[in-house]
N, C-alpha and C positions, 0 to 999 in steps of 0.2 A: 495863423502867424500872429505874433505879438505886436502890439502897437509900440513903436519906438520913437514916435514923434514927440510925445509928451511924457517925460520921465519924472517921477515923483522924487522928493528929497530922499537921500539915503535912509533906509529903514534898518533898525537894529534887528539882527537875527534872533530867533529863539535859542535858548540853551538846549542841552542834550535832551531834556525832558519836555521840550517845546512849550514850557509854561510861561516863558517871557516873550513869546513871539508878538511882534507888532507893538510892544509896550514902549511908550515914550516917543513914538514916531509921529511926524506930521504927514497926514495923508487925508485925501478927500474920500477915502472909502468909509462907508457907514457901517461900522462894526460896533455893536452894543458893548461887548466885553472882549476887547482884543487880547487881553491877558490870558483868556481861557480858550482862545480860538482853536488852538491845536492840541489841547490837553487830551491825552489818551489816544491820539491818532498817530499812526505810523505808516511807513511804506507808501504805496501808491495812493492810499486814501489820504494821507497827509499832503501829498503833492497836489491832488485834485482839490483839496480844500484850500491850499495856498493859491492855486490858480484862480479859484473862485474869488478870493479876497483881493488878489492882484488884478482881477478882471482881464486875464489873458487866456488864450486857448491852450489847453493841455497838449503836450507833445506825446503821442502814443508810443513812440519809440522809447521814450524815457521810462514810462510806466512798465513797458514790456521787458525792460532790461535792468530794472532796479536790483534784481537778485543776482546779476552777473558782474564779473570784475571789470568789464570794459564797456563804456558807453560813449558813442560818438554822436555828438549833437552839433557838429560844425555846420555852418551855413543854414541854420534853421530860423534866422531872423528873430531871435529871442528878445533882444532889447533888455534894458535894465529890469523891467518888471518880470519878464519871463525868466531871467536868470535868478531873480530874487526867489521865485517859486522853486526853482531847481535847488538853490542853496538851502532853503528851508527843509526840503525833503532829504537832503544829504547830511544834515547836522548830526543825526544819530545813526546814519547808515554805516554798516560794518562790512559790506561786501564789495562795493565799488572801489577799485584801486587805481583805475586809469580813466580820466575824463577828458574828452575833446570838446572844446567850446569855441573853436576858431571861427572868426568872421560872423559874429552875432550882434555887433554894434552894442555891446553891453555898457560901453562908456565907463567913466570913473565910478559912477554909482554902482554899476554891476561889479566892478573890481572890489569895491568896499564890501559888498555883500559876500562875495566869494572869500575874501580874506577873513571875515568874521566867521563864516561857516568852517573854514579850515582850522580855526582856533579850537573848535569843538570836535570836529571829525577826527577819528583815530585810524582811518583805513586808507584814505586817498593818498597815493604816492606819486602819481604822474598827472600833470595838469597842463593842458594846452589852451591858453587864452590869447593866442596870436591874432593880429589884425582885428582889434576890437576898439580902436580909438581911445585907449585908456588915458593917454596924456600924462602930465606930471602928477596930477592928483591921484590917478590910478596907480602910478609907480610908487607914490608915497604909501599908499595902503598896502601894497605888496611888500614894500621895503620894511614897513613896521612889523609885519608878520614874520619876515625872515630874521629881522634883528632880534626878535623875542624868541626865536627858535620854537615857535608855537604850533608848528604843524609837523606832519610826517612826510612831507614832500621831499623827494630826492631828484625828481626831474621836472623842470619848469620851462615852458616855452612862452616867451614874451615878444616874439618877432612882430615887426610891423605895427608898432603901437605909438609911433610919433614921439618916442622918448628922446629928449634933448639933453642939454648940460645939467639942468636941475634934476632930471630923472637919474642921470648918471651919478650925480653926487649922492643922492639918497640910497641908490642901489649899491653903490660901492661901499658906503658906510655899513649898510646892512650885511653885505656879504663878508665883510671883515669879521663880523660877529656870528655868522651863521655856520653851523656844523652839520647841517642836514642835507642841503642841496648839493648834488654831485654833478648834475647835468643842467646847464643853463643856456637857453637860446635867446640872444638879444640881437639877432640879425635884422636887417631891413629897418633899422631905426635911424636916428639923426644924431648919433654921437659924433662929435668932431674931435679935433686934436685935444681939446680940454677934457672931453669925456675919456679919451684914451689915457690921458695922464691920471685921471681919477681911478680908472680901472687898473692901471698899472700899479698905483699905490696900494690898491686893494690886494693885488697878488703879492706884493712885497711884504705887506704887513700881516698877511693872513696867519702865518705861523706864530708870530709874536702875539697876535690877538688871541689865538687859540690857547696859548700858554696861560695868559692871565684869566681867560674865561674859566679854564679848568680849575685854577687856583681859587677863584671866587666861588665857584660852585661846590668845590670839595673842601675848602678851608685848609689846603695843604700848607705846611710851613716852608719857609725859604730853603731849608736844608734839603728839601725834596726836589728842588728846581732842576738840578742836573739830571736826575732820573726822569723827571717829567719831560724835559727837552728831548731826551733819548726816545721816550715813548712817542712823542709827537712826531719826531722825524720819521718814524716808521708807520705811523697811523694814517694811511692814505684815505681812510674812510671819514676823516674829520674835515675835509676841505673839498673845494670844487675840483672836479676831474675833467669835465668836458665843457668848453666854452666856445660858443659860436658868435662871433662879432662880424660876420660877413655882411657886405652891403651896408656899411656905415661910411663915415667920412674921417677916419682916424688920421690918415695921411702920415707924413714923416714924423712930426713931433709926437703925435699920439702913439705911434708904433714904437718910437724910441722909449717912451715911458713904459709901455707894456714890456719891452725887452728888458728894461731895468728891473721890473717886477718879477720877470721870469727867472732871473739869475738866482734868486734865493728861494724860489717857490719849489716845494718838493711834492706837490700833489697833482697839479694840472697835467693831464696826459694827452688830451686832444685839444688843439686850438685852431680855429678857422678864422683867418684874417683876409679871405679872398674879397676882391672888389672893394678895396679901401685906399687905393692910390698911395701906397706906402713908399714906392720908389726905391732908389738905391740906398738912401739913408736909412729907411726902415729895414731893408735887408741887412745892412751893416749892423744895426742894433740887434737884430735877431741872431746874427752870426756871433756877436759878442756874448749874447745870452746862452747860446748853445755850447759855448766853451765850458760853462760851469753848471748848466742845468742838468739834472740827473733824473728827470721824471718824464719830460715830454716825449711821446712816441709817435705822434701824428701832427704834422704841421701843414696847413693849406694856405699858401700865399699866391694862389692863382689870380690872374687878371689884376696885377698891381704895378704895371709900368716898370718892372725890374729888367734891366738890360744886362749885358755881359759883365759890366763893372760891378753891378749889384750882386750878381751871382757869385763872382769871385770873392766878394766880401763875405757873403754868406758861407762860402766854402771854408773860410778860416775857422768857423765853428764846427763845420762838418768834419774837418780833419782831426778833431780831438773828441767830438761827442761820441759817447758810447751807449746811447739810449734810443735816439730817434730811428724809427723804422720806416715811416712813410713821409715823403716830401712831395707835395703837389705844387707844381709851378707852371701849369699849363697857361697858355694865352698871355705870356709875358714876351716882350720883344727880344728874346734870346736868339742867338745864332749857334752854329755848331761849336764856336769857341766857348761859349758859356756852358753848353751841354757837355763838352769834353771836360771842363773844369769840375763840374759836378761829379762825373764818373771818377776822375782822378782823385778827388777828395776822399772818396770811399776807398780807393786802392791804397792811399797813403795812411789811412787810419786802421791800425790793426784791431782796434776795439769797436769798429763800426758795426752797427746792427741793422744797417739800411737794407730794406727789402723791396721798396718801390720808390722810383722817382718818375713823376709824371710830367713830361715836357712834350705833350702830344702834338703841339703845333710847330715844333722846331724841325726845320729841314736840315737833315744831317748828311754826311757823305760816307764814302767807303772807309776812310781812315777812322771815322768814329765807330763804325761797325766793327772794325778790327780791334780797336781799343776796348770796346765793350765785350767782345768775345774773349779777349785776353784777361780782362778783369773778372769775368764770370768763371774762368777756370779755377780761380781761388775763392770767388764769391758767387757760387752757383745760385744762391738764394736771391740775388739781386735781379729785379725786373725793372728795366728802364723802358718806359712807354714814350716813344718818339714819333715824329711825323714821317713824311716821305724821305726817301733816300735820293740825294742828288744824283742825276744821271740815270736813275731808274724810272723817272716819271714818264718819259716819252717812250720807254721800252715796254715790252710785254711784261707785266708783273711776274716776279718769280713765283712759280707754283710750289706750294708747300703741301705735300700729301697729307690727307686727313690723318691726324695722329691716332685716332681710335681704330682706323682701318689698318694702320701699320702694326698696332698692338694686336689686333685681331689676327692678322696674318701670322705673326710670331707665335701666338697661342695655339693656333690651329696646327702649325708645323710641329710644335713640341708637345701637343696634347696636354696643355696646361689650362687650368681654369683661371678666369680673370681674377677671381677672389684670391687664389693662391699667389698670383702675380703681385697683387697689392700687399698681401700678407708678408711677403719677403722684405718689403721696405717699411713695414709697420713695426718699429722697435718696441712700442708699448703694448702691442697686441690688442688694442681696444677698438680696432676697425675705424679709427679716426686719425688721420695724419695731418699735421699742420702743413699749410700750403708751402711754407718755406722749406720744410724738410722734404716734402714731396718734389718740389722743383729741384732741390739739390740731388735727390736720389735719381730722378729721371735724367738729369744732365750727366751724372757720373756713371750710370749703367751703360754698358756697351752693346747689349743685346739688340736694342732698338734705337737706331740713330735718330734723335729728335733735336731740332734747333730751338732757339729761344722763342720764335714765333709759334711753333707747334706746341711747345710746352705751355705757353700762355693760353692758347686755345683749349688745350686739354684741361687746364686748371679752371677755366671759365665754365666748361661743361660739367666738371665734377664738383664745383663749388658755385652753383648757380646763384645763391643768395649772398655771395661774398662774405661768408662767415669766417674765412681764414682757415677752414678745416675741410679736408677731403674726407668725406664719409662714404665708405664702401660697404657698410653693413648689409645693405639690401642685396648684395651679390653673393651672400653666404650660401644660399640654397641652390646655386647653380650646379648643373651637372657637368661632368668633364666636357672639354671643349671640342667634341666631334661636331657639334652644331656651331654655326657661326655665332660669334660673340654678340653680333648685332641683334640676333633673334633672342638672346638671353637677357638683354638689357631692357630697361624700361622704354616704352614707346616714345616718351619725350626726349630720350637720349638718342634714339634712332633718327629722329627728325633732324637733329643737328649734324649728323654725320655727312 
């Protein structure tokens, strides 16, 4: 394990040819000619030489996986010197595309080394440096890299690094000028209301910033501006698409600013604001944003002190929004009144694309179940995950026959293969059915009576990894169903029946 108690001053990384390694650095290492320390050395040999000069113990897992696209070095106690050696070895590496460095106490010095490496590396696309005590100085190093668009990163995880308002300021500025990063995790930091305002401004100004960046880079004349704006409005690959701000302190004002930024943002697709104490005012701001936002498909506002009043304010946006598919609101103080308002908002909106509403803690009643069943007659793709049903808690739970056994019984009776059964509802014929289409088909078919609970169970079995796709290609080689279907399916599926 590397020594993390005494960290040297930040050292400049070598360039791609490794000829400038260690040059101009203040270090207590006795190297006669640091400028030539790594000349002509590559791969594992380069890493071992860097470890020798950094006086750290090499990590065998790193050397063994240098030729693979994915390396996980989380929880290895690397420290600033250990990650310096890693960075030196990756400067000219062309195979590693995903690197995990979570929980290594690399500090700001390590972040600076990583940022300098990324300016030279041309293969790394996904990086996790969460929980490394980077602080404001580390955030500034990463922000500088992003602002210069100097790396090939598209996914960056910076969770749990004690980022506060100063970090939010530099990161927001950098993201307004960055057109590479699509996935950003800033959860478990210390962004408060001011941080939310800064990030909200970033979302609002992103499209405008992209316009002028392209003009500066390409030298386009003003006469092309209209065409450029049209291009940018459809170029979702030029801006942030997934943003995780969960477990911060955005509260009402910070979320209000984010809501304002979302109104004109045409790129962000997934936003996680859970555990931020946004309250009813934050829900109202998001509801206003959803009225005009045409990009967001997944919104998580779980654990945010939103009650029925806040839910109703959010519904004003849901009643007109034609893009959002997933809304997670679990563990908010909602009652059946708020739950009903959410379902009614979907019924009122002819353009609604809603597929999932998660209010798993809410105690509902029989009237809500009737309402949901009524709405699902016209919106069979809608899946509402709720808590217990009032009046049923003290009774014996309603038994739902295993859906796979019901299907098996039908197939045996009609001498039909399971693969043929699925093929009838597969419009594209590619053996992969979107979950929403699968749910709709199962509810609308009359051969096998299944309710919402059974269909949800069936989907979970056939889409174990929650990909949103039911893949039945492994059933193609089945023989006609004289045999029980259970025997023809995979062992892992039999265990769940």
